C-alpha positions in Angstrom: 150.5 22.8 -146.0 149.9 25.1 -142.9 149.5 28.5 -143.6 149.8 31.3 -140.9 146.8 33.2 -142.2 143.5 32.8 -140.7 141.1 30.1 -142.2 137.4 30.1 -142.8 134.7 27.8 -144.0 131.9 29.2 -146.2 129.2 27.1 -147.0 127.1 27.9 -149.9 129.8 29.6 -151.8 129.1 29.0 -155.3 126.9 31.9 -155.8 125.5 35.1 -154.4 126.4 36.0 -150.5 128.5 33.1 -150.2 130.5 33.6 -153.4 131.0 37.5 -152.3 131.9 36.3 -148.5 134.4 34.0 -149.8 135.9 36.7 -152.3 136.0 39.3 -149.8 137.9 37.2 -147.3 140.6 35.9 -149.6 140.8 39.7 -150.2 141.5 40.6 -146.7 144.2 37.6 -146.3 142.2 34.5 -145.5 142.5 31.1 -146.3 139.1 29.9 -147.4 137.6 26.4 -147.6 134.4 26.8 -150.0 131.5 24.4 -149.8 128.7 23.9 -152.1 126.5 21.2 -153.0 127.0 21.1 -156.9 130.9 20.3 -157.6 130.8 22.0 -161.1 129.2 25.0 -159.6 131.9 25.4 -157.1 134.4 24.8 -159.0 133.4 27.7 -161.5 133.1 29.8 -158.6 136.5 28.9 -157.5 138.1 29.6 -160.8 136.5 33.3 -160.8 138.0 33.6 -157.1 141.6 33.1 -158.2 142.5 32.7 -154.5 145.3 30.1 -155.5 146.9 28.2 -152.6 144.8 30.3 -150.0 141.6 28.5 -151.6 140.2 24.9 -151.2 136.8 23.5 -152.4 135.0 20.9 -150.8 131.7 19.7 -152.8 128.8 18.2 -150.7 125.3 18.7 -149.2 125.4 20.6 -145.9 122.2 18.6 -145.1 124.2 15.3 -145.0 126.5 15.2 -141.6 129.6 13.3 -143.5 129.9 16.8 -145.5 130.8 18.6 -142.4 133.1 16.1 -141.5 134.6 16.4 -144.9 135.0 20.0 -144.8 136.9 20.4 -141.5 139.1 17.6 -142.2 139.9 19.2 -145.5 140.2 22.6 -144.1 142.5 21.3 -141.0 144.5 18.7 -143.3 145.4 21.9 -145.4 145.9 24.8 -143.2 145.7 23.6 -139.7 143.1 25.3 -138.0 139.5 26.6 -138.6 139.2 30.1 -137.3 135.7 31.1 -138.6 133.0 29.2 -139.9 130.1 31.0 -142.2 126.9 29.1 -142.1 125.5 30.7 -145.5 124.2 27.5 -147.2 120.6 27.9 -147.4 117.1 28.2 -149.5 114.2 30.4 -149.5 110.9 29.4 -150.8 108.3 32.0 -150.2 104.9 30.5 -150.6 101.5 30.6 -148.6 101.7 28.2 -145.7 99.0 25.8 -146.8 100.7 25.4 -150.2 104.1 23.8 -148.7 104.4 20.0 -149.4 106.4 17.4 -147.3 108.9 17.8 -149.7 109.3 21.3 -149.4 109.3 21.3 -145.6 112.1 18.5 -145.7 114.2 20.5 -147.9 113.9 23.5 -145.7 114.6 22.0 -142.6 117.4 19.9 -144.2 119.4 22.5 -145.6 118.7 25.7 -143.2 118.5 23.7 -139.9 120.4 20.7 -140.2 122.8 21.7 -142.5 124.3 24.6 -140.4 123.5 22.4 -137.1 126.0 19.8 -138.5 128.7 22.7 -139.4 128.6 24.3 -136.2 128.7 20.9 -134.5 132.3 20.6 -136.1 133.2 23.9 -135.5 132.8 23.9 -132.0 134.5 20.5 -131.4 137.5 22.0 -133.2 137.0 25.6 -131.8 136.5 24.6 -128.1 139.9 22.4 -128.2 141.6 25.6 -129.4 139.9 28.2 -127.0 139.2 30.4 -129.9 137.1 30.7 -132.8 134.0 32.3 -134.4 130.9 31.2 -136.1 128.6 33.5 -138.3 125.1 32.5 -139.2 123.7 33.8 -142.4 119.7 34.3 -141.2 117.1 36.4 -142.4 115.7 39.7 -141.9 112.4 38.9 -142.4 112.5 36.6 -139.5 113.2 39.4 -137.3 110.4 41.7 -138.6 107.7 39.7 -141.2 106.5 41.9 -144.0 102.4 41.3 -145.1 103.4 41.2 -148.7 106.1 38.6 -148.3 105.0 34.8 -147.4 108.0 33.9 -145.5 106.7 31.2 -142.8 109.6 28.9 -143.3 111.9 31.4 -143.2 110.7 32.5 -139.5 110.7 29.3 -138.4 113.9 28.1 -139.5 116.2 31.4 -140.0 114.4 32.9 -136.7 115.4 29.4 -134.9 119.0 30.5 -135.7 118.5 34.0 -135.0 117.2 32.9 -131.4 120.0 30.0 -131.0 122.8 32.7 -132.0 122.9 34.1 -128.6 122.1 30.9 -126.7 125.0 29.3 -128.3 127.2 32.4 -127.8 126.5 32.2 -124.2 127.3 28.7 -124.1 130.8 29.1 -125.4 131.8 32.3 -124.3 133.8 30.5 -121.4 135.9 28.8 -124.2 136.6 31.9 -126.2 134.4 31.1 -129.0 132.2 33.5 -130.7 128.6 33.2 -132.3 127.2 36.0 -134.2 124.6 36.4 -137.2 124.0 38.6 -140.0 120.5 39.0 -141.3 120.2 40.3 -144.8 117.1 41.9 -146.3 116.5 41.6 -149.8 120.0 41.1 -151.7 120.3 41.4 -155.4 121.5 38.0 -155.9 120.5 34.8 -158.2 118.0 34.0 -155.4 115.8 36.8 -156.6 115.1 36.8 -160.5 115.6 40.3 -162.2 111.9 40.9 -162.9 111.0 41.0 -159.2 113.7 43.5 -158.3 111.5 46.8 -159.1 108.7 45.4 -156.7 111.1 44.2 -154.0 112.7 47.6 -154.0 109.5 49.3 -152.9 109.7 46.6 -149.6 112.7 48.3 -148.4 112.7 51.5 -146.4 115.9 52.5 -148.2 113.8 51.8 -151.7 116.7 49.3 -153.1 118.3 46.0 -152.7 121.1 45.0 -150.7 124.3 44.2 -152.4 126.1 41.1 -151.7 129.2 42.7 -150.9 127.5 44.6 -148.0 126.7 41.1 -146.2 130.4 40.4 -146.8 131.3 43.6 -145.4 129.3 42.6 -142.1 130.9 39.4 -142.0 134.3 40.9 -142.1 133.3 43.6 -139.2 132.0 40.8 -137.1 135.3 38.7 -138.0 137.3 41.8 -136.4 134.8 42.7 -133.5 136.4 40.4 -130.9 134.7 41.5 -127.8 131.1 41.3 -129.8 129.6 37.9 -129.3 125.6 36.9 -129.5 124.7 39.6 -131.8 122.1 39.4 -134.4 123.2 42.2 -137.0 120.7 43.3 -139.9 121.7 44.5 -143.1 118.5 45.1 -144.6 118.2 48.7 -145.3 116.0 49.3 -142.3 113.5 46.4 -142.8 113.8 45.1 -139.5 112.6 48.5 -138.2 109.3 47.7 -139.6 107.1 48.1 -142.6 107.3 50.8 -144.4 
């Protein structure tokens, strides 16, 4: 089945920001290929979206290169093309630097670095041939401006790496009509942050509230339509990237 609507691949789409992005894209007429690691959670999320024939689920861990191939093969088989990749899958582990274990490090690198790398390679292969396309990396505001009360070395290392890589890849792909941008969320009300931490987290934000997942989705929609914009890292963080308050 080929569908004339634009198609987006969204990783980490079973909850939080990824689910909100998938919902917003469906509401704006996009086809969505939703990916998440756990099949049961992805199926439950898909049921809540009600996307009908415009929604396809492909379970699999983004850390495995085979997952990226499976996602793009399924997307092209079902919809014919992929117009946008949203690299949203990620894990955040705030702990002091010396407390990180080898297992912590391996998990963070696999999901936050290798996963987006493999997905982006598949996207670029497809988009360069088409002469158009868009990659959006969901990174982190704390990787732009660290906060003294949030130990976030791994976010700075890996999400910060994607903040730096976004303009580099954008320049490489601009002659081929492929755009690359990033959205850098601040602290967002999502399953990543337990409810009992919210009041403390709010005071770390200049605007004194948490972001909403819908606000991150709005930024993705904005960049999707901003066709003369590439190489941008857009903070959506209540002012946190401007400095500690």
